[in-house]
Structures are given as C-alpha cells and as structure tokens.
C-alpha positions in Angstrom: 75.4 124.3 87.3 75.9 127.5 89.3 77.1 127.4 92.9 73.9 128.7 94.3 72.0 125.9 92.5 74.4 123.3 93.7 74.2 124.4 97.3 70.4 124.5 97.3 70.3 120.6 97.1 71.0 117.9 99.6 72.8 114.8 98.4 69.5 113.0 97.5 68.4 116.0 95.5 71.7 116.1 93.6 71.5 112.3 93.0 68.1 112.7 91.4 69.4 115.5 89.1 72.2 113.2 88.1 69.9 110.3 87.4 67.7 112.5 85.2 70.8 113.7 83.3 70.2 117.3 84.3 73.7 117.6 85.7 76.9 115.6 85.3 79.4 114.4 87.8 82.0 116.6 86.1 79.8 119.7 87.0 79.6 118.6 90.6 83.4 118.2 90.7 83.8 121.7 89.3 81.3 123.0 91.9 83.4 121.5 94.8 86.5 123.2 93.5 84.8 126.5 93.1 83.2 126.3 96.5 86.5 125.5 98.2 88.1 128.4 96.4 85.3 130.7 97.4 84.9 129.9 101.1 87.8 127.9 102.4 90.2 130.8 102.7 87.8 132.3 105.3 87.1 128.9 107.1 90.1 126.6 106.9 87.8 123.6 106.7 89.3 121.7 103.8 93.0 120.9 104.1 93.4 119.1 100.8 91.5 118.3 97.6 92.4 115.1 95.7 92.8 116.0 92.0 92.6 112.4 90.9 89.3 112.0 92.7 87.9 115.1 91.1 89.0 113.8 87.8 87.3 110.5 88.5 84.0 112.3 89.0 83.9 112.9 85.2 83.6 109.2 84.6 81.5 108.4 87.7 78.3 106.4 86.9 74.9 107.2 88.3 73.5 103.7 88.6 74.2 103.6 92.3 72.2 105.6 94.8 74.8 108.4 95.2 76.7 107.7 92.0 79.0 110.7 91.3 78.2 112.6 94.5 81.3 114.2 96.0 82.0 114.1 99.7 84.9 114.9 102.1 86.5 112.7 104.8 88.0 113.6 108.1 91.8 113.7 108.5 91.8 110.2 109.9 92.6 106.8 108.3 89.6 106.1 106.1 90.7 105.4 102.5 93.8 103.5 101.6 96.9 105.5 100.7 95.2 108.8 101.5 96.9 111.2 104.0 95.7 110.7 107.5 97.5 113.1 109.8 95.1 113.5 112.7 95.7 117.2 112.8 99.0 116.5 114.4 102.7 117.2 113.7 103.4 113.7 115.1 101.5 112.1 112.2 102.4 114.5 109.5 103.0 112.5 106.3 101.1 109.4 107.6 98.9 107.6 105.1 96.0 105.2 105.7 97.1 101.5 105.2 93.7 100.3 104.2 90.1 101.3 103.6 87.7 101.4 106.5 85.0 98.8 105.7 82.1 101.2 106.1 83.8 103.5 103.7 84.0 100.8 101.1 80.3 100.4 101.4 79.7 104.1 100.9 82.0 104.2 98.0 80.1 101.3 96.5 77.0 103.4 96.8 78.7 105.9 94.5 80.3 108.5 96.9 83.6 110.0 95.7 86.1 111.2 98.4 87.1 114.5 97.0 89.4 115.5 99.9 90.0 115.7 103.6 88.8 118.1 106.3 90.4 119.5 109.4 90.2 117.8 112.7 91.3 118.6 116.3 94.5 116.8 117.1 93.9 113.0 117.3 90.2 113.9 118.0 90.9 114.9 121.6 90.2 118.6 122.0 86.7 119.8 121.5 88.0 122.7 119.4 89.2 122.2 115.8 92.3 124.4 116.3 95.1 122.0 115.6 98.9 122.6 115.9 99.3 121.3 112.4 96.6 123.2 110.5 95.4 126.0 112.8 91.8 127.0 113.6 88.8 126.1 111.6 86.1 128.8 111.6 82.3 128.8 111.8 80.5 129.7 108.6 77.8 131.4 110.6 80.4 133.7 112.2 84.0 133.2 111.3 85.1 134.7 114.7 83.6 131.6 116.3 84.7 128.0 116.5 83.2 124.8 115.2 83.8 122.4 118.2 85.6 119.2 117.5 86.8 116.9 116.4 84.8 116.7 113.1 84.8 120.5 112.9 86.2 120.7 109.4 83.5 118.4 108.1 80.8 120.5 109.7 82.1 123.8 108.4 82.5 122.3 104.9 78.9 121.1 104.8 77.4 124.2 106.4 79.2 126.4 103.9 77.9 124.4 100.9 81.2 122.8 99.8 79.6 119.3 99.8 76.1 118.1 100.7 77.5 115.8 103.5 80.8 114.9 104.9 82.3 112.0 106.9 83.1 112.4 110.6 83.6 110.3 113.8 82.3 110.6 117.3 84.1 109.4 120.5 82.5 111.8 123.0 80.4 114.2 120.8 82.7 114.8 117.9 79.9 114.5 115.2 77.1 116.0 117.3 78.8 119.1 118.7 80.2 120.3 115.3 76.7 119.6 113.8 75.2 121.7 116.6 77.6 124.6 116.2 77.2 124.7 112.4 73.4 124.1 112.0 73.5 120.5 110.7 72.3 117.0 111.4 74.8 114.8 113.3 73.9 111.2 114.1 76.0 109.0 116.3 74.7 105.5 115.6 74.4 102.8 118.2 77.6 101.0 119.1 78.2 98.4 116.4 75.8 99.8 113.8 78.7 101.1 111.8 81.6 98.6 112.0 85.1 99.9 112.9 86.6 97.0 110.9 89.3 96.2 109.9 90.7 97.5 113.2 87.9 96.9 115.7 84.2 96.6 116.1 84.2 100.1 117.5 87.4 102.1 118.2 88.4 103.6 121.5 87.3 100.5 123.5 83.8 100.9 122.0 83.3 104.6 122.6 83.9 105.8 119.1 82.0 105.4 115.8 82.1 106.9 112.4 79.3 108.3 110.3 78.3 111.4 108.3 77.2 115.0 109.0 74.3 116.1 106.7 71.8 118.8 106.0 68.7 116.5 105.7 67.2 113.6 107.5 66.7 111.7 104.2 70.4 111.9 103.5 71.2 110.7 107.0 68.8 107.7 106.5 70.0 106.9 103.0 73.7 107.0 104.1 73.0 104.8 107.1 71.2 102.3 104.9 74.3 102.0 102.7 77.0 101.6 105.4 75.5 99.8 108.4 76.1 96.3 109.5 78.9 94.1 110.8 82.0 92.9 109.0 83.1 89.2 109.0 84.9 88.5 112.2 83.4 91.3 114.3 83.1 90.2 117.9 79.5 91.1 118.2 76.7 92.0 115.9 73.8 94.5 116.4 70.4 93.5 115.1 69.8 94.8 111.6 66.8 97.1 111.0 63.6 95.4 110.0 63.1 97.8 107.1 65.4 100.4 105.4 65.8 103.6 107.2 64.6 105.5 104.2 61.3 103.7 104.5 61.1 104.3 108.2 61.2 108.1 107.9 58.1 108.0 105.7 56.0 107.1 108.8 55.2 109.6 111.5 55.5 108.3 115.0 52.6 109.0 117.4 52.3 109.5 121.1 56.0 109.1 121.9 57.0 109.4 125.6 59.8 111.9 125.6 61.9 112.8 128.7 63.1 116.4 128.6 66.4 117.1 130.5 68.0 120.5 130.9 69.8 119.5 134.1 73.5 119.7 133.7 75.0 116.4 134.6 78.5 117.8 135.0 77.6 121.0 136.8 78.6 123.1 133.9 76.3 126.1 133.5 73.9 125.8 130.5 73.7 128.9 128.4 70.2 130.4 128.9 69.6 130.6 125.2 70.5 126.9 124.8 68.1 126.0 127.6 65.4 128.1 126.1 65.9 126.5 122.7 65.7 123.0 124.2 62.4 123.8 125.9 61.1 125.2 122.7 62.0 122.0 120.9 60.2 120.0 123.6 57.1 122.2 123.0 57.3 121.5 119.3 57.2 117.7 120.0 54.4 118.2 122.4 52.4 120.1 119.7 52.9 117.1 117.4 51.0 114.9 120.0 53.9 113.4 121.9 54.0 113.3 125.7 56.9 115.3 127.2 57.9 115.3 130.8 60.9 116.5 132.6 63.2 113.7 133.8 66.9 112.9 134.1 68.9 109.7 134.4 70.5 109.3 137.8 74.2 108.3 137.6 77.5 109.2 139.3 78.9 111.8 136.9 82.3 112.3 138.7 82.9 108.6 138.6 81.9 108.5 134.9 84.2 111.4 134.0 87.1 109.8 135.8 86.5 106.6 133.9 86.4 108.5 130.7 89.8 110.1 131.5 91.3 106.7 132.2 90.0 105.1 129.0 91.0 108.0 126.7 94.4 108.3 128.3 95.1 104.5 128.2 94.1 104.5 124.5 96.5 107.4 123.8 99.3 105.7 125.7 98.7 102.5 123.7 98.8 104.1 120.2 101.1 107.1 120.3 104.3 105.2 120.6 103.6 103.2 117.5 102.9 106.4 115.5 106.0 108.0 117.0 108.2 105.1 115.9 106.7 104.9 112.4 107.1 108.6 111.8 110.5 108.8 113.6 109.3 111.7 115.8 109.3 112.2 119.6 105.9 112.7 121.2 107.4 115.2 123.6 108.4 117.4 120.6 105.6 116.8 118.1 102.4 116.6 120.1 100.3 119.6 121.1 100.0 120.4 124.8 96.5 118.8 125.3 97.2 115.6 123.6 100.7 115.3 125.2 99.1 115.8 128.6 96.6 113.0 128.0 99.4 110.7 126.6 101.8 111.3 129.5 99.1 110.7 132.1 98.1 107.5 130.3 101.6 106.0 130.5 101.0 105.8 134.3 97.7 104.0 134.1 97.6 100.4 135.3 95.6 97.5 133.9 93.6 97.4 137.1 92.7 101.1 136.7 91.5 100.4 133.1 89.4 97.4 134.2 87.8 99.5 137.0 87.0 102.3 134.5 85.3 99.8 132.2 83.3 98.5 135.2 82.1 102.1 135.9 80.9 102.3 132.3 79.1 99.0 132.6 77.3 100.3 135.7 76.4 103.6 134.1 75.2 101.7 131.0 72.8 99.7 133.1 71.5 102.8 134.9 70.9 104.6 131.7 69.3 101.5 130.1 66.8 101.3 133.0 66.0 105.0 132.8 65.4 105.1 129.0 63.3 101.9 129.1 60.5 104.1 130.5 60.7 106.5 127.5 60.9 106.4 123.8 63.3 109.3 123.5 65.4 111.6 125.7 65.6 115.2 124.7 68.6 117.4 125.8 70.8 120.2 124.6 73.6 119.0 122.4 76.2 121.4 123.8 75.7 123.4 127.0 77.2 126.5 125.3 77.0 128.5 122.1 79.9 128.5 119.6 82.8 130.2 121.4 85.3 132.7 120.0 88.3 131.2 118.4 91.1 130.6 120.9 88.8 130.3 124.0 89.9 126.8 124.6 93.4 126.9 123.0 94.4 123.2 123.1 98.1 124.0 122.7 98.4 126.4 125.6 101.4 125.8 127.9 100.8 124.1 131.2 97.5 122.3 130.5 97.1 119.1 132.3 94.6 116.2 132.0 92.1 117.9 134.2 92.4 121.0 132.1 91.8 119.0 128.9 88.5 117.6 130.3 87.5 121.0 131.7 87.8 122.3 128.2 85.6 119.4 127.0 82.9 119.7 129.6 80.8 122.5 128.2 80.4 120.5 124.9 80.4 116.9 126.2 78.2 117.2 129.3 75.2 115.9 127.3 77.0 113.8 124.6 79.8 111.7 126.0 77.4 109.6 128.1 76.0 107.9 125.0 79.4 107.0 123.7 79.8 105.1 126.9 76.4 103.5 126.9 76.1 102.9 123.2 72.7 104.4 122.5 72.1 106.2 119.2 71.9 110.0 119.6 71.3 112.7 117.0 71.8 116.5 117.0 69.2 118.5 115.2 69.4 122.2 114.3 66.3 123.3 116.1 67.4 126.6 117.7 69.0 129.9 117.0 70.7 132.4 119.3 69.9 136.1 119.4 73.0 136.6 117.3 71.9 134.1 114.7 74.2 131.2 115.8 72.8 127.7 115.5 71.8 125.7 118.6 71.6 121.9 118.4 69.1 119.8 120.2 70.0 116.2 121.0 67.6 113.2 120.8 68.6 109.9 122.2 66.8 106.6 121.7 67.1 103.1 123.2 69.9 100.9 122.0 69.5 99.9 118.3 66.5 102.2 117.7 67.9 104.5 115.0 64.6 103.8 113.2 62.6 105.7 115.8 65.3 108.4 116.2 65.2 109.1 112.4 61.4 109.0 112.2 61.1 111.5 115.0 63.8 113.7 113.4 62.1 113.6 110.0 58.8 114.5 111.7 60.2 117.6 113.4 62.1 118.5 110.2 58.9 118.4 108.3 57.2 120.6 110.9 60.0 123.1 110.9 60.5 123.7 107.3 58.2 121.7 105.1 61.0 120.5 102.8 64.2 118.6 103.5 67.5 120.3 104.3 66.5 123.9 105.1 65.4 123.8 108.8 64.3 127.5 108.6 67.8 128.7 109.2 68.7 130.5 105.9 72.3 130.7 104.8 75.5 131.1 106.9 77.4 134.4 106.4 80.2 132.4 104.6 78.5 130.2 102.0 79.4 129.0 98.6 75.9 129.9 97.4 76.7 133.6 98.0 79.3 133.6 95.2 
C-alpha cells in the first residue's frame, strides 16, 4: 500500500480493507514508519515509535473491529511500561505503572499503540511547546502552533501518520488541537470514559481521555469500544440505549440549537472565527433545525478563579511525588508555566478548594438549566486562529499564575466550561480562514447525550462532504500522502 492510499482512508476504511485481505497489518506498520519519516521532521509530533509494537502488527489479527489498526498515544501514562514523560524534564524517564482501563478496551478492539505523541508540559499550557521536546508544528502551516495539550496527536492525525490518535481533555485539550488541525475532537460526558484505575475522572472530574479522528464514524466506533465504568467507580453514567455507530445512521430533525458567539471571558473573538461559527449555524438551519442566538448566564470571573484553584491544587498534590520518584527538584526541572501553577498551589487551603468546587457546582446548575431549553449549543471552539509558534511561550521567565491563564483564555473561553459541568462537547472542522487554516466549531449537548451530538455531527459531515473523513478541506501542506 502506498502512503497516498493509506492516508485516504479513515480507521474504519482501513479495517474494512484488512477484513477483506486487501492489505495486511504489516503494510500498515510500514506505512506508519514511512509517514513518520516523511513528515515528522517538519512537525515534531511523534516523539517515539515502538519497534516491538510495529513488529506485532505483522501478527495482528483482524477478527476484532479495529484488528491491526495502528494508533498513537499521548505522552501520558496510558499503557503499562511505556514512557510517560508529560513533556517535562521533571518526569523524563518515567514509565506508566499500569494500563488505563479504557485503553485495555481499545486494545481488545484491535488497536495497536505504535508510539507516543508530544504534549504540552503536564497538559497545562495550551501550546504544545514543551521544555523537554520543543514545539510541535501545524501541518496546515508549520509556522503555526497546534494548541495543547494533545497537540502532537492532532498533528499526527492531520498529517496522515495514523487515522486517529489518543488524547485527553481537561479544559479543551482534545477540542482545541482538533480545531487547529482540522479534525474531529470529542470530549465525552464526565464518566463516559472511566479514568480507572486512578479515578472516575482525573483532575477532580475535569479531565477525560478519548481520541482525535478524521471521521464521525471512527469517533462513534471508538466510543462504542471504550465507554463505560470500571468496577469500583464511585458513580456510573447511564449506558447508551443503542450503539453509537447505529445512532449516527439516523438524521435528527427539528433540533433546537442555541448559537453563541458572545465571549464569556471577554477575550476578543477573531472575526473569521465568528463568521465561520455563524456559517455553521446557517448550515444547521438549512437542514431544518431551529437556531437562535442565546448564551448561558454565569459568573465567568468566579468560574475562572475556581479553575485556577483546582488546577493548582492538583499540581501541588502530584508534583512532589513525581519529584521524589525521579529524584529531581521541581524548581530546577519544571518549565516556568507549570512551576508557577505548582508554587501557587502549595499555598491553597482546603477551604479554598471546597469553595472552588462549590463554584463549579453552581455553574453546573446554571448551565444545566440553560441547556435544558435546547438540544444543542453551538459556539466557536477557540476564539483565535492557530498562532505563530512562540506566541505563548510557556517557558518564558517571570510568568505567574495569572499569566498562565491569560495564555489559556483565547483557546479555553468556550471549552473549559464543559469540563467543569461535564456535558459532552465536540469540535468539528467546519471553517477555514482566508489563509487556509482550519477553524473548529463546537457543539455541546445535554449531559450523557453523546448520541445526539454524534448524530448531528454525522448529519453535518454528510452535508459538507458527502463521504466520511474529508470535510471539504483537502490536504494540509505537510501530509504523508504528498510523499
């Protein structure tokens, strides 16, 4: 199989070719290696390939849904004994102690973890420019960034290295890289993808893991394979009534959609982003849905302060253990942004953390009441276009906690709210700038309604391009299919 043939298919398409015997897992492994060699020097998306995993592709079976399909995982603890360095000098050499439970489910579905992708340091900065591995570049324009923290995953999928890749999202870290790279990025409802064996959902419930893809059918199929609680989880979300792959075959009708282009943080929305969001709303209206302008009403400054407290408290709780295990001092090994967050977190009291969680509870109720009046909320994913590399240097001297969150604001204005409230949210590649850069549009559904979110996403995908995985965008400038 040639690289241009390999990159023309999403994961479902490759799985069908495997099932028919038209390609072999060994060929797919070779394609991954060739794709990395062709595009990674320009992008710095993949920081390591696993030779043993690529070798195992030769023997991979095809009886499972994705049997023999290669993927990549983020530089976080996901698979036992694999490196998990969080893009940080503090964690350099660290290895995962155990498998994430959701990953065991995806592996049972046949996925093969072929390597790891770059992340921002400990997932904090919204720019994948880490002190350990440097900057990851955007396949659409290598002078631009890929957001964070799953930026390496997004660049690898957009450049055709793999059909989909694993990421995680604690404030927009799947959705923003997807938006910047022209991909589909779903943040499932809290609890839909278990955080076991460590927690129901990491970061006090704010974070969840899932995949970045090029097609809605891949997103649905992957969620079918990994959703659900683990034994001992403290709470369980209701299972979907039917598989998500079946749901996307049905076209929703007459949805009530709230359109919001009002910046909750006060950060200015790029005019091209606002225009693309309104254009997406017009597309939904043309499909027979009812779109009206509306915005949830909540205290954004209080919400932001609570986010700072929760993120900083989490950093203060976990960094010392990593420092002890790796025998390194946080003051010497952490980049400036993460160190500022960690140091500030050391001064947070238990009462402050409880107060922050109470703010999140209040905002969750407010958002729940708002969205009860609608089926979907439509917003920009990011308020900005992909910025030039170095614009938000996370390791610049003198940055403090407020500076860290000022850097995050243009990208998290519309995303972090739903990490707090737990609703499912998806970024779809529905816009392009004058310079050809992707613009992501976010859809949000009521809690637990990934079924409706995916059905609407598939409907608009079908309207845009008529076949899965293309979205009318063509190829990025740096793409394995060009070689």
